[in-house]
N, C-alpha and C positions, 0 to 999 in steps of 0.2 A: 484419536481425539485431540484437538488443538488446545494446548495449555498456554501458549504465548503467541500473540499476534504482533507482528512488527509492521507498522504502517510506514511506508517510505513515501515521503513527499518530495515534490520538485524543490530543489534548492532555491531557484529564483522566485517561485511562488511563495515559498516559506518566508521570504523577506517581508512579505506583506500579510500573508495569511497565517493566523495562529494555529490552524488545524482544528478549530472548535467543532466544525460540522463533521469532520472525520471522527473525532472523539465521540461526538453525540451519536453518530450512526453506530459506533461500536457499543456504547452503553445501552442504547435502545434496540440493538440488533436489527437495524433497518438498513436500507440501501444494500451495499455490497456485503453486509454481515448477515442479512436475512437468510435464514435456513442453514447457516454454517453449523457444523458440529463442534461446538465449543464446550470445553470442560467447565464444570461448576468452578467459579473463581478464576476463570481464564483471565490472564493479564494482557495488557497492551503497552507497547512502547512505540514511540515514533521518532523518526530522524529523517534527515534528507538524504538524497542520493549523493550529495557531496558536490554537486555542480556538474555542468556539462563537461564531459560526455557521460558522466555517471560512473566512471571507473572506480571511484572510492567506495561504491556500494559493495564491491567484492570484499575488500578488507573489513568493512563494517560488519558484513554478514558472517565472515569467518570468525571474527571476535565474538559476535553475538552467539553463534553456535557453541563456541568454546565456553563462554561464561555461563550460558544457560545450563549446560551440562555440569560444569564444575560446581556451581553454587546452588542450583535448584534441581539437578538431575533431570533436566528436560532434554529429551531426545530430539534429534533433528526433525523427525517426522511429526513431532508435537508442536513445531513452530510453523506458523503460517505467515509468509511475507505477503502483505497487501500493497500493491502498487496503487497509490492513492489516485483518486479520480483526476486530480490535477496533472498527473502523468499519463493516465490511460485514456482519457476521453477529451473530446472537443467540448469546451465549457467556458464559463465566465472568465476563467484565468487565461485562456488561450487554447490553441490547438494541442492535440496530444504531443507528448514528448517525441522529438525526432529520433531519440535514442532508445525508444521503448523496446525494440527487439533486442538491443544490446543489454539493457537492464534485465530482461528476462533470461538471456543467455548467461549472464553473470550469476544470477540466482540459481539457475540449473547447475552451473559448475560447482557451486558451494554445496549443492545437494539438498536444498530446502524447497518445500512445496510453496507455491505462490498462486495468487489470483489477482485480478485487477478490480478496481473500483472500490470506493469506500462510501462516500455519500452520493446519493443520486437526487439531484435537485429537480423539483417539479418544474421549475422554470426552464431548466436546461433540457428536460425531456420534451417540453412543449416546443422549444426551439429546434430540437432534433426532428420532431414530427413535422414542423414547418419547413425543414430543409435549411435552416440558418446554421445549425451545427451538424456536422457529419456524424453518422453512427460509427461507433468504434469497431 
């Protein structure tokens, strides 16, 4: 069961986007959080990939894993890394991250479970259906 969700946002998008819709999706358990097995009182933190090419994500996740265990006795399998929709999908902010596969590999190397997508916009879904945005 997930006790801690780490939302990773695109560093460039984060310069403009406060992450409100990602947070809202977490709180309301909608979008990419719908149907997840989250512990009662599951917490969320968010941070950016660190900028292109995303290599900083590795050291951020290593430290997250260490501090979660040290201070809250949260095991690695109880942490879920969510690559935000701004990274994983074609959407209002732009195309998917060109380093998406690399970010996934860095997360795997740290040994943390992950999934993609946070908020799923109705407007973006309509544009995907119309072929304006590509499906991920």
